C-alpha positions, 0 to 999 in steps of 0.5 A: 499500500502507498503511503502519502504524507500531506503537511499541512491541514488548511485548504489545499491539504484537505482537499488533496487528502479528501480527493486521495481517499475518494478515489483511491482509498483501497490502495492508498494510506494517508496522512495528514499532518497539522500542527495545530489542534484543528484542521482548516484554521484559516478557512474557518476565519476567512471571510470574516467566519463566513468563508468565501469559498470560491467565485461565481464567475463562469469563465475559467479564462477570467477567473485566471486574470484575477492572479497577478502571480502564478495564473499560467503554473495554475491554469491547467489546475484550475480548468480542471477543477474550476469554480463551478465544479468547486461549487458542485462539489461542496453541495454535493457533500452537503453544504449548500452554497450561495452567490452574493451580487458581487459574486462571492460565494459562501456557505448559505448557513455563513458559517466557515466551519461547515466548510471544514466540516465536510472534510472531517466527515470524509476523514473519519469515514475513509480512514484518513489519519489526520495528526493534529498538534503534530510539529515537523522538524525536518524533511529528507529524502531516503531513496525513493521514500521520504523522511519526516523527522518529528517534534516528538522523536519519532519519525514518518517513512512515506512514498510520496510527500505533499507540502501545502503549509501555506505562506507566512502571512497570518502567523496565528492561524499557523502558517509560519512558513515552515513549508518553505523551509522544507522545500529548501531542504529538498533542493527548492527555490523559494522567490522572494516573499511579500505580503499582499491582500493589505489594507494601507497605513497614510501619512496624511492627518485628514484621512481621520475626517473621513473615516467611513466616507466609501467611493464606489469607483475610483482609480487607485495607482502606484507608481515604482519600477513598474506602475500598478493600477485598480479602479473599484471601491474603496473606503477611508479608515481613521488611519488610512484606506481599505476595501476591494480595489485597495486589496487587490492594488496591494495583490499588484504592487506587493513587491513595491510595496515590501519595504515601507521603511521609505514612504510609497506615494500613490495617486487617487482619481475620484472620478475616473468616469471623467476626464480633466477636461470634463471635470473642469467643465463641470464645476465651471458650469456648477459656479456659474450656475450657483454664483452665491454658494460656497464653493465647498458645497458646490464641490459636493454635487461631485464627492462627499461634503468631508471631502470637499471640505479637506480638499478646499483646506489643502488647496487654500480657499476658504470654507465661507468663500462663494463661487463667484469669487473662485478662480480658474487657477482654483478651479484647475487645483481642485480638479487636479486633487479630484483626479489625482491625489497624493497621498502617502502609504507608510504601513499595513493593515489586514484585510479580509484576508491573509496572502502571502505573494511569492513562494516555491519557484514555478520553473521546478514545478510541473503544471499539469500534475504539481510535482516537483521537477527535481524531486519525484514524489513531491508535491505543492499545492496552496499558497506555498506555490508561487501564486496569489489573487485577488480578494473574493475567493480566488486565493480558496479556489487556488487552493481547492484546484491545486490540492485536487489536481495533485489527489488524481495525480497520484496514484 
């Protein structure tokens, strides 16, 4: 009987173990090793505890566009087990799902524990040996076997090894980067790592006056060694900005933002549907039609008044100044602020997901099986790979499809 060890009881590890158990239960012995006291810790808390299982986007090519890194590596896995099949799999295993207006998919119960419960049920029925609170000290190749030295002084010898330990973006869930060490011990290269899907802490003091103010569609941009930009919704917090567009930009510019010992300039276009001249003309028209109205109250035709007050203060226009007193220069300054506001990123804070950009170098992985090209019998799935996606269920989707592919590949 073939012995298979899976290190890491997160989304990818659980899906891999479940696939092996359901497809090959007569001829494999599966060991799922997790150093936490429970399985799926990160799965349970994702999406605010609701667990954003996958995405409702049906076009697989569109789904792959949501991964700024690693989409070529997981393309075969994604087509093999796309979001629609993930949706069906969970429903067939007793977890009814729902697709919300923003195309995020959740359990109808809004309880991430139900998702993990599916796997626990499979493991108990199929005799998967789940080894909780089990820490691995090191891993080595011995002939055609893999030997795992456990912290309790014992060891486990297996025919196949699957590493699904996640990244190191959220250490309280157990994702502390152990898998990178194991991979390096077995000859693999780790690409540079950086946190992704973060909210931003800003230097500007005026942001606290905008806490809670949201924008449905704005353009965000960071210029570094490359220009990263994204258009979408975001929200001001008491010390920065957060929301889908911010998370996406933090993903795209993960390595531009990897060293925040130096300040990073970011630019916001609050009204991307209008170009500079169109915006200037709209303001000029509003001033002409309302000559006795204050300029700050005129700006709030287009933006929330709290932002209008910040703009007037920043460009030196008194709050009571009426439209007939506003110069062409001041109109242009206001338009520049609206279309290209400059803010300063000085830190990161947690978003809804916790993801690491970077991981196992893709050139050493067979994308059709996710088996190592340099250590036969060794496989990698999930966040430990150099793959990361935007918020919205894409990172769990990558975990499910890569774990599934390995489970199907091993025979």
